[in-house]
PDB file with one MODEL, atoms N, CA, C and O in Angstrom:
MODEL        1
ATOM      1  N   PHE A   1       0.843  -1.189   0.000  1.00  0.00           N
ATOM      2  CA  PHE A   1       0.000   0.000   0.000  1.00  0.00           C
ATOM      3  C   PHE A   1       0.878   1.239   0.000  1.00  0.00           C
ATOM      4  O   PHE A   1       1.766   1.383   0.840  1.00  0.00           O
ATOM      5  N   LYS A   2       0.626   2.129  -0.944  1.00  0.00           N
ATOM      6  CA  LYS A   2       1.426   3.350  -1.062  1.00  0.00           C
ATOM      7  C   LYS A   2       0.499   4.566  -1.010  1.00  0.00           C
ATOM      8  O   LYS A   2       0.024   5.013  -2.054  1.00  0.00           O
ATOM      9  N   PRO A   3       0.233   5.107   0.172  1.00  0.00           N
ATOM     10  CA  PRO A   3      -0.680   6.242   0.274  1.00  0.00           C
ATOM     11  C   PRO A   3      -0.191   7.472  -0.469  1.00  0.00           C
ATOM     12  O   PRO A   3      -1.002   8.325  -0.832  1.00  0.00           O
ATOM     13  N   GLU A   4       1.113   7.591  -0.707  1.00  0.00           N
ATOM     14  CA  GLU A   4       1.634   8.770  -1.406  1.00  0.00           C
ATOM     15  C   GLU A   4       1.150   8.851  -2.854  1.00  0.00           C
ATOM     16  O   GLU A   4       1.250   9.913  -3.469  1.00  0.00           O
ATOM     17  N   ARG A   5       0.633   7.769  -3.407  1.00  0.00           N
ATOM     18  CA  ARG A   5       0.133   7.831  -4.785  1.00  0.00           C
ATOM     19  C   ARG A   5      -1.127   8.691  -4.890  1.00  0.00           C
ATOM     20  O   ARG A   5      -1.498   9.100  -5.991  1.00  0.00           O
ATOM     21  N   TRP A   6      -1.786   8.970  -3.776  1.00  0.00           N
ATOM     22  CA  TRP A   6      -2.994   9.791  -3.765  1.00  0.00           C
ATOM     23  C   TRP A   6      -2.701  11.246  -3.406  1.00  0.00           C
ATOM     24  O   TRP A   6      -3.615  12.070  -3.375  1.00  0.00           O
ATOM     25  N   ILE A   7      -1.453  11.562  -3.137  1.00  0.00           N
ATOM     26  CA  ILE A   7      -1.092  12.904  -2.673  1.00  0.00           C
ATOM     27  C   ILE A   7      -0.191  13.580  -3.704  1.00  0.00           C
ATOM     28  O   ILE A   7       0.763  12.978  -4.197  1.00  0.00           O
ATOM     29  N   THR A   8      -0.503  14.841  -4.024  1.00  0.00           N
ATOM     30  CA  THR A   8       0.319  15.601  -4.967  1.00  0.00           C
ATOM     31  C   THR A   8       1.586  16.085  -4.280  1.00  0.00           C
ATOM     32  O   THR A   8       1.741  15.951  -3.066  1.00  0.00           O
ATOM     33  N   GLU A   9       2.482  16.646  -5.067  1.00  0.00           N
ATOM     34  CA  GLU A   9       3.734  17.173  -4.518  1.00  0.00           C
ATOM     35  C   GLU A   9       3.484  18.292  -3.515  1.00  0.00           C
ATOM     36  O   GLU A   9       4.286  18.500  -2.605  1.00  0.00           O
ATOM     37  N   ARG A  10       2.377  19.013  -3.673  1.00  0.00           N
ATOM     38  CA  ARG A  10       2.036  20.126  -2.769  1.00  0.00           C
ATOM     39  C   ARG A  10       1.230  19.676  -1.553  1.00  0.00           C
ATOM     40  O   ARG A  10       0.879  20.497  -0.705  1.00  0.00           O
ATOM     41  N   GLY A  11       0.937  18.388  -1.460  1.00  0.00           N
ATOM     42  CA  GLY A  11       0.205  17.882  -0.308  1.00  0.00           C
ATOM     43  C   GLY A  11      -1.292  17.778  -0.510  1.00  0.00           C
ATOM     44  O   GLY A  11      -2.014  17.406   0.415  1.00  0.00           O
ATOM     45  N   GLY A  12      -1.775  18.101  -1.706  1.00  0.00           N
ATOM     46  CA  GLY A  12      -3.203  17.988  -1.991  1.00  0.00           C
ATOM     47  C   GLY A  12      -3.570  16.565  -2.389  1.00  0.00           C
ATOM     48  O   GLY A  12      -2.718  15.678  -2.453  1.00  0.00           O
ATOM     49  N   ILE A  13      -4.845  16.370  -2.651  1.00  0.00           N
ATOM     50  CA  ILE A  13      -5.328  15.057  -3.064  1.00  0.00           C
ATOM     51  C   ILE A  13      -5.255  14.957  -4.583  1.00  0.00           C
ATOM     52  O   ILE A  13      -5.755  15.827  -5.296  1.00  0.00           O
ATOM     53  N   ARG A  14      -4.634  13.896  -5.068  1.00  0.00           N
ATOM     54  CA  ARG A  14      -4.469  13.678  -6.499  1.00  0.00           C
ATOM     55  C   ARG A  14      -5.784  13.166  -7.093  1.00  0.00           C
ATOM     56  O   ARG A  14      -6.399  12.250  -6.548  1.00  0.00           O
ATOM     57  N   TYR A  15      -6.213  13.759  -8.210  1.00  0.00           N
ATOM     58  CA  TYR A  15      -7.419  13.312  -8.906  1.00  0.00           C
ATOM     59  C   TYR A  15      -7.096  12.081  -9.744  1.00  0.00           C
ATOM     60  O   TYR A  15      -6.140  12.076 -10.519  1.00  0.00           O
ATOM     61  N   VAL A  16      -7.897  11.051  -9.578  1.00  0.00           N
ATOM     62  CA  VAL A  16      -7.754   9.848 -10.390  1.00  0.00           C
ATOM     63  C   VAL A  16      -9.143   9.512 -10.916  1.00  0.00           C
ATOM     64  O   VAL A  16     -10.070   9.358 -10.121  1.00  0.00           O
ATOM     65  N   PRO A  17      -9.321   9.393 -12.242  1.00  0.00           N
ATOM     66  CA  PRO A  17     -10.637   9.080 -12.803  1.00  0.00           C
ATOM     67  C   PRO A  17     -11.198   7.776 -12.232  1.00  0.00           C
ATOM     68  O   PRO A  17     -10.470   6.796 -12.070  1.00  0.00           O
ATOM     69  N   SER A  18     -12.493   7.774 -11.930  1.00  0.00           N
ATOM     70  CA  SER A  18     -13.105   6.611 -11.286  1.00  0.00           C
ATOM     71  C   SER A  18     -13.132   5.385 -12.188  1.00  0.00           C
ATOM     72  O   SER A  18     -13.189   4.262 -11.685  1.00  0.00           O
ATOM     73  N   HIS A  19     -13.092   5.566 -13.518  1.00  0.00           N
ATOM     74  CA  HIS A  19     -13.144   4.401 -14.399  1.00  0.00           C
ATOM     75  C   HIS A  19     -11.890   3.531 -14.291  1.00  0.00           C
ATOM     76  O   HIS A  19     -11.869   2.419 -14.818  1.00  0.00           O
ATOM     77  N   GLN A  20     -10.875   4.007 -13.632  1.00  0.00           N
ATOM     78  CA  GLN A  20      -9.660   3.215 -13.458  1.00  0.00           C
ATOM     79  C   GLN A  20      -9.795   2.202 -12.325  1.00  0.00           C
ATOM     80  O   GLN A  20      -8.890   1.396 -12.106  1.00  0.00           O
ATOM     81  N   PHE A  21     -10.902   2.235 -11.613  1.00  0.00           N
ATOM     82  CA  PHE A  21     -11.088   1.336 -10.482  1.00  0.00           C
ATOM     83  C   PHE A  21     -12.323   0.468 -10.673  1.00  0.00           C
ATOM     84  O   PHE A  21     -13.241   0.508  -9.854  1.00  0.00           O
ATOM     85  N   THR A  22     -12.355  -0.311 -11.739  1.00  0.00           N
ATOM     86  CA  THR A  22     -13.495  -1.198 -11.943  1.00  0.00           C
ATOM     87  C   THR A  22     -13.468  -2.290 -10.880  1.00  0.00           C
ATOM     88  O   THR A  22     -12.399  -2.770 -10.504  1.00  0.00           O
ATOM     89  N   THR A  23     -14.599  -2.664 -10.417  1.00  0.00           N
ATOM     90  CA  THR A  23     -14.705  -3.589  -9.295  1.00  0.00           C
ATOM     91  C   THR A  23     -14.101  -4.956  -9.584  1.00  0.00           C
ATOM     92  O   THR A  23     -13.324  -5.471  -8.780  1.00  0.00           O
ATOM     93  N   PHE A  24     -14.445  -5.542 -10.710  1.00  0.00           N
ATOM     94  CA  PHE A  24     -14.009  -6.903 -11.003  1.00  0.00           C
ATOM     95  C   PHE A  24     -13.010  -6.984 -12.143  1.00  0.00           C
ATOM     96  O   PHE A  24     -12.650  -8.081 -12.569  1.00  0.00           O
ATOM     97  N   SER A  25     -12.556  -5.846 -12.644  1.00  0.00           N
ATOM     98  CA  SER A  25     -11.686  -5.801 -13.812  1.00  0.00           C
ATOM     99  C   SER A  25     -12.471  -6.315 -15.012  1.00  0.00           C
ATOM    100  O   SER A  25     -13.702  -6.319 -14.975  1.00  0.00           O
ATOM    101  N   GLY A  26     -11.824  -6.731 -16.031  1.00  0.00           N
ATOM    102  CA  GLY A  26     -12.533  -7.196 -17.209  1.00  0.00           C
ATOM    103  C   GLY A  26     -11.636  -8.037 -18.087  1.00  0.00           C
ATOM    104  O   GLY A  26     -10.437  -8.167 -17.840  1.00  0.00           O
ATOM    105  N   GLY A  27     -12.233  -8.602 -19.107  1.00  0.00           N
ATOM    106  CA  GLY A  27     -11.457  -9.404 -20.034  1.00  0.00           C
ATOM    107  C   GLY A  27     -11.147 -10.785 -19.495  1.00  0.00           C
ATOM    108  O   GLY A  27     -11.747 -11.229 -18.516  1.00  0.00           O
ATOM    109  N   PRO A  28     -10.206 -11.464 -20.138  1.00  0.00           N
ATOM    110  CA  PRO A  28      -9.902 -12.844 -19.750  1.00  0.00           C
ATOM    111  C   PRO A  28      -9.258 -12.971 -18.372  1.00  0.00           C
ATOM    112  O   PRO A  28      -9.222 -14.068 -17.813  1.00  0.00           O
ATOM    113  N   ARG A  29      -8.759 -11.892 -17.824  1.00  0.00           N
ATOM    114  CA  ARG A  29      -8.113 -11.955 -16.506  1.00  0.00           C
ATOM    115  C   ARG A  29      -8.961 -11.266 -15.430  1.00  0.00           C
ATOM    116  O   ARG A  29      -8.428 -10.719 -14.465  1.00  0.00           O
ATOM    117  N   SER A  30     -10.261 -11.300 -15.606  1.00  0.00           N
ATOM    118  CA  SER A  30     -11.123 -10.656 -14.618  1.00  0.00           C
ATOM    119  C   SER A  30     -11.153 -11.475 -13.325  1.00  0.00           C
ATOM    120  O   SER A  30     -10.630 -12.588 -13.265  1.00  0.00           O
ATOM    121  N   CYS A  31     -11.757 -10.917 -12.326  1.00  0.00           N
ATOM    122  CA  CYS A  31     -11.790 -11.505 -10.982  1.00  0.00           C
ATOM    123  C   CYS A  31     -12.442 -12.892 -10.994  1.00  0.00           C
ATOM    124  O   CYS A  31     -13.539 -13.064 -11.526  1.00  0.00           O
ATOM    125  N   LEU A  32     -11.766 -13.865 -10.411  1.00  0.00           N
ATOM    126  CA  LEU A  32     -12.295 -15.228 -10.350  1.00  0.00           C
ATOM    127  C   LEU A  32     -13.510 -15.329  -9.426  1.00  0.00           C
ATOM    128  O   LEU A  32     -14.364 -16.194  -9.619  1.00  0.00           O
ATOM    129  N   GLY A  33     -13.588 -14.464  -8.438  1.00  0.00           N
ATOM    130  CA  GLY A  33     -14.676 -14.520  -7.469  1.00  0.00           C
ATOM    131  C   GLY A  33     -15.886 -13.678  -7.827  1.00  0.00           C
ATOM    132  O   GLY A  33     -16.795 -13.526  -7.011  1.00  0.00           O
ATOM    133  N   LYS A  34     -15.913 -13.128  -9.031  1.00  0.00           N
ATOM    134  CA  LYS A  34     -16.995 -12.220  -9.431  1.00  0.00           C
ATOM    135  C   LYS A  34     -18.368 -12.865  -9.277  1.00  0.00           C
ATOM    136  O   LYS A  34     -19.248 -12.291  -8.636  1.00  0.00           O
ATOM    137  N   GLU A  35     -18.564 -14.042  -9.851  1.00  0.00           N
ATOM    138  CA  GLU A  35     -19.878 -14.685  -9.817  1.00  0.00           C
ATOM    139  C   GLU A  35     -20.290 -15.031  -8.393  1.00  0.00           C
ATOM    140  O   GLU A  35     -21.453 -14.860  -8.027  1.00  0.00           O
ATOM    141  N   VAL A  36     -19.355 -15.514  -7.590  1.00  0.00           N
ATOM    142  CA  VAL A  36     -19.657 -15.864  -6.199  1.00  0.00           C
ATOM    143  C   VAL A  36     -20.061 -14.620  -5.419  1.00  0.00           C
ATOM    144  O   VAL A  36     -21.020 -14.653  -4.647  1.00  0.00           O
ATOM    145  N   SER A  37     -19.333 -13.524  -5.617  1.00  0.00           N
ATOM    146  CA  SER A  37     -19.651 -12.305  -4.871  1.00  0.00           C
ATOM    147  C   SER A  37     -20.995 -11.729  -5.300  1.00  0.00           C
ATOM    148  O   SER A  37     -21.721 -11.193  -4.463  1.00  0.00           O
ATOM    149  N   LEU A  38     -21.346 -11.823  -6.577  1.00  0.00           N
ATOM    150  CA  LEU A  38     -22.650 -11.334  -7.030  1.00  0.00           C
ATOM    151  C   LEU A  38     -23.781 -12.186  -6.458  1.00  0.00           C
ATOM    152  O   LEU A  38     -24.833 -11.656  -6.101  1.00  0.00           O
ATOM    153  N   ILE A  39     -23.575 -13.493  -6.367  1.00  0.00           N
ATOM    154  CA  ILE A  39     -24.578 -14.364  -5.750  1.00  0.00           C
ATOM    155  C   ILE A  39     -24.735 -14.011  -4.272  1.00  0.00           C
ATOM    156  O   ILE A  39     -25.857 -13.933  -3.770  1.00  0.00           O
ATOM    157  N   GLN A  40     -23.621 -13.798  -3.573  1.00  0.00           N
ATOM    158  CA  GLN A  40     -23.684 -13.424  -2.156  1.00  0.00           C
ATOM    159  C   GLN A  40     -24.399 -12.095  -1.977  1.00  0.00           C
ATOM    160  O   GLN A  40     -25.184 -11.934  -1.042  1.00  0.00           O
ATOM    161  N   LEU A  41     -24.137 -11.145  -2.859  1.00  0.00           N
ATOM    162  CA  LEU A  41     -24.805  -9.848  -2.790  1.00  0.00           C
ATOM    163  C   LEU A  41     -26.313 -10.016  -2.920  1.00  0.00           C
ATOM    164  O   LEU A  41     -27.074  -9.415  -2.161  1.00  0.00           O
ATOM    165  N   LYS A  42     -26.748 -10.829  -3.878  1.00  0.00           N
ATOM    166  CA  LYS A  42     -28.183 -11.070  -4.072  1.00  0.00           C
ATOM    167  C   LYS A  42     -28.793 -11.750  -2.854  1.00  0.00           C
ATOM    168  O   LYS A  42     -29.919 -11.437  -2.469  1.00  0.00           O
ATOM    169  N   MET A  43     -28.062 -12.674  -2.249  1.00  0.00           N
ATOM    170  CA  MET A  43     -28.564 -13.362  -1.059  1.00  0.00           C
ATOM    171  C   MET A  43     -28.720 -12.403   0.115  1.00  0.00           C
ATOM    172  O   MET A  43     -29.704 -12.483   0.850  1.00  0.00           O
ATOM    173  N   VAL A  44     -27.770 -11.506   0.299  1.00  0.00           N
ATOM    174  CA  VAL A  44     -27.841 -10.533   1.395  1.00  0.00           C
ATOM    175  C   VAL A  44     -29.016  -9.582   1.187  1.00  0.00           C
ATOM    176  O   VAL A  44     -29.770  -9.310   2.121  1.00  0.00           O
ATOM    177  N   VAL A  45     -29.172  -9.078  -0.037  1.00  0.00           N
ATOM    178  CA  VAL A  45     -30.286  -8.167  -0.331  1.00  0.00           C
ATOM    179  C   VAL A  45     -31.614  -8.887  -0.114  1.00  0.00           C
ATOM    180  O   VAL A  45     -32.530  -8.317   0.478  1.00  0.00           O
ATOM    181  N   ALA A  46     -31.732 -10.129  -0.583  1.00  0.00           N
ATOM    182  CA  ALA A  46     -32.966 -10.895  -0.393  1.00  0.00           C
ATOM    183  C   ALA A  46     -33.258 -11.103   1.091  1.00  0.00           C
ATOM    184  O   ALA A  46     -34.410 -10.997   1.513  1.00  0.00           O
ATOM    185  N   ALA A  47     -32.230 -11.398   1.887  1.00  0.00           N
ATOM    186  CA  ALA A  47     -32.422 -11.606   3.329  1.00  0.00           C
ATOM    187  C   ALA A  47     -32.887 -10.326   4.013  1.00  0.00           C
ATOM    188  O   ALA A  47     -33.751 -10.370   4.888  1.00  0.00           O
ATOM    189  N   ILE A  48     -32.325  -9.196   3.623  1.00  0.00           N
ATOM    190  CA  ILE A  48     -32.733  -7.909   4.206  1.00  0.00           C
ATOM    191  C   ILE A  48     -34.177  -7.609   3.839  1.00  0.00           C
ATOM    192  O   ILE A  48     -34.966  -7.211   4.695  1.00  0.00           O
ATOM    193  N   LEU A  49     -34.530  -7.797   2.565  1.00  0.00           N
ATOM    194  CA  LEU A  49     -35.904  -7.524   2.130  1.00  0.00           C
ATOM    195  C   LEU A  49     -36.897  -8.499   2.758  1.00  0.00           C
ATOM    196  O   LEU A  49     -38.056  -8.141   2.969  1.00  0.00           O
ATOM    197  N   TRP A  50     -36.469  -9.711   3.056  1.00  0.00           N
ATOM    198  CA  TRP A  50     -37.328 -10.710   3.690  1.00  0.00           C
ATOM    199  C   TRP A  50     -37.614 -10.337   5.144  1.00  0.00           C
ATOM    200  O   TRP A  50     -38.723 -10.552   5.635  1.00  0.00           O
ATOM    201  N   ARG A  51     -36.615  -9.779   5.835  1.00  0.00           N
ATOM    202  CA  ARG A  51     -36.739  -9.508   7.270  1.00  0.00           C
ATOM    203  C   ARG A  51     -37.274  -8.120   7.607  1.00  0.00           C
ATOM    204  O   ARG A  51     -37.807  -7.907   8.696  1.00  0.00           O
ATOM    205  N   TYR A  52     -37.134  -7.177   6.679  1.00  0.00           N
ATOM    206  CA  TYR A  52     -37.521  -5.801   6.970  1.00  0.00           C
ATOM    207  C   TYR A  52     -38.482  -5.265   5.924  1.00  0.00           C
ATOM    208  O   TYR A  52     -38.459  -5.666   4.760  1.00  0.00           O
ATOM    209  N   LYS A  53     -39.330  -4.343   6.376  1.00  0.00           N
ATOM    210  CA  LYS A  53     -40.286  -3.689   5.485  1.00  0.00           C
ATOM    211  C   LYS A  53     -39.826  -2.251   5.284  1.00  0.00           C
ATOM    212  O   LYS A  53     -39.535  -1.545   6.249  1.00  0.00           O
ATOM    213  N   PHE A  54     -39.764  -1.828   4.045  1.00  0.00           N
ATOM    214  CA  PHE A  54     -39.342  -0.474   3.701  1.00  0.00           C
ATOM    215  C   PHE A  54     -40.545   0.270   3.138  1.00  0.00           C
ATOM    216  O   PHE A  54     -41.192  -0.205   2.205  1.00  0.00           O
ATOM    217  N   GLN A  55     -40.845   1.443   3.707  1.00  0.00           N
ATOM    218  CA  GLN A  55     -41.951   2.268   3.226  1.00  0.00           C
ATOM    219  C   GLN A  55     -41.486   3.706   3.116  1.00  0.00           C
ATOM    220  O   GLN A  55     -40.758   4.206   3.973  1.00  0.00           O
ATOM    221  N   VAL A  56     -41.915   4.366   2.048  1.00  0.00           N
ATOM    222  CA  VAL A  56     -41.596   5.785   1.890  1.00  0.00           C
ATOM    223  C   VAL A  56     -42.292   6.537   3.014  1.00  0.00           C
ATOM    224  O   VAL A  56     -43.461   6.282   3.302  1.00  0.00           O
ATOM    225  N   VAL A  57     -41.586   7.456   3.646  1.00  0.00           N
ATOM    226  CA  VAL A  57     -42.134   8.233   4.753  1.00  0.00           C
ATOM    227  C   VAL A  57     -43.352   9.007   4.255  1.00  0.00           C
ATOM    228  O   VAL A  57     -43.325   9.622   3.189  1.00  0.00           O
ATOM    229  N   GLU A  58     -44.407   8.963   5.043  1.00  0.00           N
ATOM    230  CA  GLU A  58     -45.651   9.630   4.668  1.00  0.00           C
ATOM    231  C   GLU A  58     -45.414  11.128   4.460  1.00  0.00           C
ATOM    232  O   GLU A  58     -44.809  11.789   5.305  1.00  0.00           O
ATOM    233  N   GLY A  59     -45.886  11.650   3.347  1.00  0.00           N
ATOM    234  CA  GLY A  59     -45.729  13.063   3.032  1.00  0.00           C
ATOM    235  C   GLY A  59     -44.465  13.389   2.258  1.00  0.00           C
ATOM    236  O   GLY A  59     -44.307  14.512   1.778  1.00  0.00           O
ATOM    237  N   HIS A  60     -43.556  12.420   2.130  1.00  0.00           N
ATOM    238  CA  HIS A  60     -42.312  12.658   1.385  1.00  0.00           C
ATOM    239  C   HIS A  60     -42.589  12.540  -0.111  1.00  0.00           C
ATOM    240  O   HIS A  60     -43.155  11.551  -0.577  1.00  0.00           O
ATOM    241  N   ARG A  61     -42.184  13.555  -0.843  1.00  0.00           N
ATOM    242  CA  ARG A  61     -42.396  13.573  -2.292  1.00  0.00           C
ATOM    243  C   ARG A  61     -41.199  12.918  -2.975  1.00  0.00           C
ATOM    244  O   ARG A  61     -40.064  13.367  -2.818  1.00  0.00           O
ATOM    245  N   VAL A  62     -41.455  11.866  -3.724  1.00  0.00           N
ATOM    246  CA  VAL A  62     -40.395  11.163  -4.441  1.00  0.00           C
ATOM    247  C   VAL A  62     -40.260  11.787  -5.823  1.00  0.00           C
ATOM    248  O   VAL A  62     -41.229  11.848  -6.580  1.00  0.00           O
ATOM    249  N   SER A  63     -39.060  12.249  -6.151  1.00  0.00           N
ATOM    250  CA  SER A  63     -38.820  12.813  -7.480  1.00  0.00           C
ATOM    251  C   SER A  63     -37.511  12.253  -8.015  1.00  0.00           C
ATOM    252  O   SER A  63     -36.521  12.135  -7.293  1.00  0.00           O
ATOM    253  N   TYR A  64     -37.530  11.916  -9.279  1.00  0.00           N
ATOM    254  CA  TYR A  64     -36.357  11.303  -9.882  1.00  0.00           C
ATOM    255  C   TYR A  64     -36.137  11.849 -11.285  1.00  0.00           C
ATOM    256  O   TYR A  64     -37.029  12.458 -11.876  1.00  0.00           O
ATOM    257  N   THR A  65     -34.956  11.627 -11.799  1.00  0.00           N
ATOM    258  CA  THR A  65     -34.576  12.051 -13.135  1.00  0.00           C
ATOM    259  C   THR A  65     -34.351  10.802 -13.973  1.00  0.00           C
ATOM    260  O   THR A  65     -33.609   9.905 -13.572  1.00  0.00           O
ATOM    261  N   MET A  66     -34.986  10.745 -15.128  1.00  0.00           N
ATOM    262  CA  MET A  66     -34.794   9.611 -16.021  1.00  0.00           C
ATOM    263  C   MET A  66     -33.505   9.804 -16.805  1.00  0.00           C
ATOM    264  O   MET A  66     -33.286  10.855 -17.406  1.00  0.00           O
ATOM    265  N   SER A  67     -32.675   8.808 -16.795  1.00  0.00           N
ATOM    266  CA  SER A  67     -31.438   8.807 -17.578  1.00  0.00           C
ATOM    267  C   SER A  67     -31.045   7.348 -17.769  1.00  0.00           C
ATOM    268  O   SER A  67     -31.862   6.452 -17.553  1.00  0.00           O
ATOM    269  N   THR A  68     -29.836   7.110 -18.162  1.00  0.00           N
ATOM    270  CA  THR A  68     -29.387   5.728 -18.316  1.00  0.00           C
ATOM    271  C   THR A  68     -29.542   4.971 -17.007  1.00  0.00           C
ATOM    272  O   THR A  68     -29.934   3.805 -16.993  1.00  0.00           O
ATOM    273  N   VAL A  69     -29.232   5.642 -15.915  1.00  0.00           N
ATOM    274  CA  VAL A  69     -29.416   5.086 -14.577  1.00  0.00           C
ATOM    275  C   VAL A  69     -30.414   5.986 -13.856  1.00  0.00           C
ATOM    276  O   VAL A  69     -30.279   7.210 -13.884  1.00  0.00           O
ATOM    277  N   LEU A  70     -31.410   5.391 -13.213  1.00  0.00           N
ATOM    278  CA  LEU A  70     -32.408   6.178 -12.495  1.00  0.00           C
ATOM    279  C   LEU A  70     -31.735   6.940 -11.363  1.00  0.00           C
ATOM    280  O   LEU A  70     -31.059   6.342 -10.526  1.00  0.00           O
ATOM    281  N   GLN A  71     -31.918   8.267 -11.330  1.00  0.00           N
ATOM    282  CA  GLN A  71     -31.277   9.100 -10.314  1.00  0.00           C
ATOM    283  C   GLN A  71     -32.333   9.839  -9.511  1.00  0.00           C
ATOM    284  O   GLN A  71     -33.284  10.390 -10.066  1.00  0.00           O
ATOM    285  N   MET A  72     -32.150   9.842  -8.182  1.00  0.00           N
ATOM    286  CA  MET A  72     -33.048  10.588  -7.314  1.00  0.00           C
ATOM    287  C   MET A  72     -32.622  12.049  -7.323  1.00  0.00           C
ATOM    288  O   MET A  72     -31.431  12.352  -7.245  1.00  0.00           O
ATOM    289  N   GLU A  73     -33.590  12.956  -7.418  1.00  0.00           N
ATOM    290  CA  GLU A  73     -33.265  14.383  -7.362  1.00  0.00           C
ATOM    291  C   GLU A  73     -32.870  14.784  -5.943  1.00  0.00           C
ATOM    292  O   GLU A  73     -31.973  15.606  -5.754  1.00  0.00           O
ATOM    293  N   ASN A  74     -33.529  14.212  -4.961  1.00  0.00           N
ATOM    294  CA  ASN A  74     -33.215  14.448  -3.551  1.00  0.00           C
ATOM    295  C   ASN A  74     -33.070  13.093  -2.879  1.00  0.00           C
ATOM    296  O   ASN A  74     -33.128  12.055  -3.539  1.00  0.00           O
ATOM    297  N   GLU A  75     -32.884  13.107  -1.576  1.00  0.00           N
ATOM    298  CA  GLU A  75     -32.786  11.837  -0.863  1.00  0.00           C
ATOM    299  C   GLU A  75     -34.131  11.121  -0.882  1.00  0.00           C
ATOM    300  O   GLU A  75     -35.174  11.744  -1.080  1.00  0.00           O
ATOM    301  N   LEU A  76     -34.096   9.825  -0.678  1.00  0.00           N
ATOM    302  CA  LEU A  76     -35.306   9.026  -0.572  1.00  0.00           C
ATOM    303  C   LEU A  76     -35.476   8.674   0.898  1.00  0.00           C
ATOM    304  O   LEU A  76     -34.685   7.919   1.461  1.00  0.00           O
ATOM    305  N   ARG A  77     -36.502   9.220   1.505  1.00  0.00           N
ATOM    306  CA  ARG A  77     -36.737   8.978   2.932  1.00  0.00           C
ATOM    307  C   ARG A  77     -37.664   7.784   3.091  1.00  0.00           C
ATOM    308  O   ARG A  77     -38.779   7.761   2.570  1.00  0.00           O
ATOM    309  N   VAL A  78     -37.175   6.800   3.821  1.00  0.00           N
ATOM    310  CA  VAL A  78     -37.959   5.596   4.057  1.00  0.00           C
ATOM    311  C   VAL A  78     -37.937   5.258   5.538  1.00  0.00           C
ATOM    312  O   VAL A  78     -37.009   5.615   6.264  1.00  0.00           O
ATOM    313  N   SER A  79     -38.972   4.568   5.964  1.00  0.00           N
ATOM    314  CA  SER A  79     -38.967   4.022   7.319  1.00  0.00           C
ATOM    315  C   SER A  79     -38.743   2.517   7.182  1.00  0.00           C
ATOM    316  O   SER A  79     -39.275   1.868   6.281  1.00  0.00           O
ATOM    317  N   VAL A  80     -37.957   1.994   8.084  1.00  0.00           N
ATOM    318  CA  VAL A  80     -37.618   0.576   8.055  1.00  0.00           C
ATOM    319  C   VAL A  80     -38.160  -0.057   9.323  1.00  0.00           C
ATOM    320  O   VAL A  80     -37.897   0.420  10.427  1.00  0.00           O
ATOM    321  N   SER A  81     -38.916  -1.132   9.161  1.00  0.00           N
ATOM    322  CA  SER A  81     -39.445  -1.834  10.331  1.00  0.00           C
ATOM    323  C   SER A  81     -39.276  -3.332  10.131  1.00  0.00           C
ATOM    324  O   SER A  81     -39.282  -3.835   9.008  1.00  0.00           O
ATOM    325  N   ARG A  82     -39.126  -4.024  11.240  1.00  0.00           N
ATOM    326  CA  ARG A  82     -38.938  -5.478  11.185  1.00  0.00           C
ATOM    327  C   ARG A  82     -40.268  -6.127  10.825  1.00  0.00           C
ATOM    328  O   ARG A  82     -41.312  -5.773  11.372  1.00  0.00           O
ATOM    329  N   ARG A  83     -40.220  -7.062   9.916  1.00  0.00           N
ATOM    330  CA  ARG A  83     -41.436  -7.797   9.549  1.00  0.00           C
ATOM    331  C   ARG A  83     -41.778  -8.782  10.660  1.00  0.00           C
ATOM    332  O   ARG A  83     -40.890  -9.307  11.330  1.00  0.00           O
ATOM    333  N   SER A  84     -43.062  -9.025  10.847  1.00  0.00           N
ATOM    334  CA  SER A  84     -43.467 -10.016  11.850  1.00  0.00           C
ATOM    335  C   SER A  84     -43.212 -11.409  11.284  1.00  0.00           C
ATOM    336  O   SER A  84     -43.367 -11.643  10.085  1.00  0.00           O
ATOM    337  N   THR A  85     -42.820 -12.323  12.156  1.00  0.00           N
ATOM    338  CA  THR A  85     -42.482 -13.676  11.680  1.00  0.00           C
ATOM    339  C   THR A  85     -43.602 -14.644  11.879  1.00  0.00           C
ATOM    340  O   THR A  85     -43.472 -15.818  11.531  1.00  0.00           O
TER     341      THR A  85
ENDMDL
END
């Protein structure tokens, strides 16, 4: 680990484009654990959704911008409660 790679000569933070840090890399030498980690991610999300109920806070106006990726204009306020078993 070399923390100096993130620091400029003047002591500021060096800008590095985010596309240089792909999560699993790509091509024939991509991450071997990619599929396993994606399955684990889906299992964790499913377990959370199974155990908890998410509801938009009453009176909160949901507004979003349509683009390639759905973007919220403001925060999304939700209440989280444990589901009864």
